[in-house]
C-alpha positions, 0 to 999 in steps of 0.5 A: 500500500503506497498511500501510507505515511512515510517516516524519513529518519536519518541515522535513527530508527525508532521502534514504537510499541503496542497491545491488543484491544480490550475496551472502548473506554476513556482514561479512568480517574487517577489516584494520587500515589507514588508511581512504582518504578516497575510500572513507570518503566514497564516496557510496552509489549506491542510494536510494528502496527499498521492498517490494511490497505482496505481499512478492515484490519489492524496488525501488530506484533505482541511480545510476551517474554521471548515470544512474538505473535502477530495479532490481526484485529478486525476493526469493525468487530473490534476483536482479534481476528487471528493470533499468529505465533512466530515461535520466538522469531524477532520482528524488525518490520511488519508490512501489508503486502495485500489486504490478506497477506503480510511481510515481516523481516526477521534478522535478515530474512523476509517472510510472508504469511496470510492473515489467517496464519496459512501459506507461511514462507521465507521470501528472502533468506539471510544467505547469499543467493550463491553460497560462497565456498571455503572455510568461512563460507557460512559467515561470508554468505550471511546477508541482511535484507530489508524492504525498501518499497512495496512497489505499488505500481508493480504488484508482482515485486517488492524492492529490498536492500541487501547488506553483505559481510563487507558492508556493501549494499545492493538493491534487488527486485524480488518476485513475491510469487516466485522469489526470483531476484533481479539486481537493480544496482550492486553495492560491491561493484560501486563500493556503496554502503547504503542506498537512498531511493525515491518513493517510486523505488528508484535508487537516487543516491549512494552513501559511502561511509568509513571511520573518517567520512560519510559521503553522498554520491550521485550517478553521472550518466555521462561519465557512467560513474558515481561522483560527489553529490553537491548542492548549489546555492547562490552559485556556490557548490556545497558538497554533501559530506559529513566529517567528524571535525565538521559534524556540528557544523554540517549545513545540509541534512538529507530528509527524503525523496518524494515521488518526483525523482528530480526533487530531494528534500533537505534541511539546510542552514546555509545563509540562516541560523535555523535549519529550513526544509527545502525542496532541491531540484537535482537536474536544475541544480536549484532550490525549488522552494522553502517548504517550511521554516520556524524562527524558534528552532531548526525544522530538523535536528540531524543529531537527534530526532528526525522529522516526519514527511508525509506523502500521498501517491494520488497527488504525488506531492508532500502532504505534511510535515511533523517536527519538534519545536518547543512542542511537537508541531504539524504543518499540513499542505492538504486541506483535508488532512488539516481538517482531520487533524483539527477534528482530532485536536478539538475532540482530544485537546489534551493529547498530541494526535500523531497520524501514523498510517491510513488506508487506501481510501483515506477514511481510517487513520491509525493515531498515536495519542500521547502527551507529557503526563500520560503513556498514551494509546494507539487507536483508529479514527474513522472519518466517515463517522468521526469515531475513535476506537482505542486499539490498546494503551501503551501502559494502562496501569500507569494511567491510574496515577496522577502525573505532572504536566510539563511547562515550557520555560524560556530561562535567561542566563547572566548574559541574557541568552535565552535557554529553552527549558522544561519544568515539571512541578511536584504532583502535590504542588501548592503555592503556599510552601517551597519544594526541592528541585532536581535538575537533569542535564541531558547527555551528549552533550550535542543533543537536546531535551524534548517535550515528551513523556519523560519518565525521570521527570515523572519519577521525581515529580511524583516524590515531591520534587520540581524537575528541570531539564535545560537546553543549555548552549551546545544543545542541538535543534535551536540553531547554529549559534546555540549549538556552536556556543558550546564548542570548547566550553563543555566545562564552562558555558554549558555548566554556567547555563545549567546553573543560571537556569536553576537560579532563574526557575528558583526565583520564579517558583517557590523552590527551596534554594537549600534543596537543589540537586543535580542528576545526570547520565553520560555528559549529564553525569559529567555536568553533575561533577563539574556543577558540584565543582564550580557551584559548591554552594548551589547544589546540596548533592549530586548523582552521576551515571556513566560519566567520564572523569578523566578526559585526557585518559578517555581521549587516549582510549578512543585513539587506542581503540581506533575509534577515529570518528569519535576521537576526531569529533571530540578533538574538534569540539574540545578545541585543543589537544593540549594536555594541560587543557584536557586536565583543566576539564577533567573532574578527577583533577578537582577533588578538593573542590567537591564539598557536597555528597556524591553518588555514582553509578556505572555499568560494568560493561560500558564500552563508551566510557570505561568503568575504570573512569568511575573507579578511579574517581571514587578512589580519589574521592574516598582517599581525600575523605569525601562523602562519595559512594560508587555502585557498579551494575554488573550486567549493564553497559553505557545505557541502562536498559533493565527497568529493575536496575533503573528503579534501583538507581532512582530509588537510591537517588531519592533516598540520597537526596532526602538524606541531604534534606534531613541534614538541612532541616 
């Protein structure tokens, strides 16, 4: 089905989760209790949901323990039509081939099955068509396949991308009846690692990537070869290249092709501070139009979440764009779709109503309803009778608890710079008493905080804290000036901005200035260390997770590991390679300046920042008589995935902060 929303994400794949329909009810009245961490961090069981081309069925994958099932739901009857057990197979993608047949990807294989569970077959195996001979033939023959397009104008074939063990990608047409494969373009022949196609399935660009550079190439028909793809603006050629030393300064980002093979959609900040969405004509080498721009933010943050481009096969044009401003926004170019969106917003004003998918007639839409203080749901909106039926809740148990609304705040720094921030007040907030506050600096630091359902904020807010998230200078998504101000200043401007935002909020709200705390992961953990060092009288205590403590040693490790892209990126943004400077920005060299209690967590299996960084830090802290404690999570890496472990960390942090408050009181 081509009349389908196309999500164009660069260097990012987002898996969304779901469950089966249970009842057509609105959210229940909530109770005021501490939300348990096992409920707050409960992982959704459902994923890969979509609607059939005729609008009759809703399909999803339901995961229970290690088993996966495909659930087919009859929308009219509002009941499960069929449960198809996959016997432990994982599913990376689930698509409707026809009204009665599905395709799903599983670890490099592409499988087909009818919606009643019959006629199951492997359409594309995870091995080369011609087995490679030799001792290592099994490994060398492995192929990872993914579906690029269902080729709506060609009912016999689909388009797939096949990755070999050398890292090259080829595009093939596959006959869905016979399994016959025809190579459209060979990655090994042209040394291409990834392809970009338009919505007709035609390869348009090739990507070459190694540890030093990412290049976008365009086929030159006259020269019969691939060559560097450039964008011409005002007579100047801008090569579409991403380098580690210019990663933050890249002025072009690929967003997608539509149905017109000559037009590429890109976000660009050439001649502007904020990124605009432009339509560029490759043949005529000119910008056809500026599709969308926003004075407050980048239309797309190439270092964070991607934008969503929505196309329609009937009009062969772009229907709409979803992007993240201070809050998510939709821009519709279709009067009809704009009307649907307005109806949903009027009927469900407390939700952001994302259109995920829709049927061929454009009558039934799959909607993701969510907001900043509820887990949300997936439902079907029927435009013929304006009804909305909930297919499932992401976390129905969580909806029983009253959670904190998120305020968008623009804080001002000491030099009058404006910082976009998100503030959650305590659940039991009242105007007649003051309350403690936790600031949570984001990681990266070259990323940003979003208006979203933030579980860490909800945890602390439910336990009586205000929670502040700050898009300090260096954060992405708010223009060139905002992000580049953080270069060569991870220990100065960023840390000062966090402190200024804390003071700004403390003045505006009834925050108890004696009870300010800081909690952060990765760079956020580094910011915890440096904030306690630079502002010993501002924070009562801090919690640092997975944070670097010795920048010089960390950089040497990256160079030794031959992680050149990471090494050269940080070499650039730190501003200098001099040992003296790296010593100046390393928390381990300022143990004497840490006056407040510190709690440290680190994953034993962390390959991004070695646990040795935390172990050496705690050794120095304890040898100098500091109030500090380290806990190592034996089975975790850089990011903590285990919900029980996350609950333990947060409960420990809450107890740690309350101990500090008891001493103050």
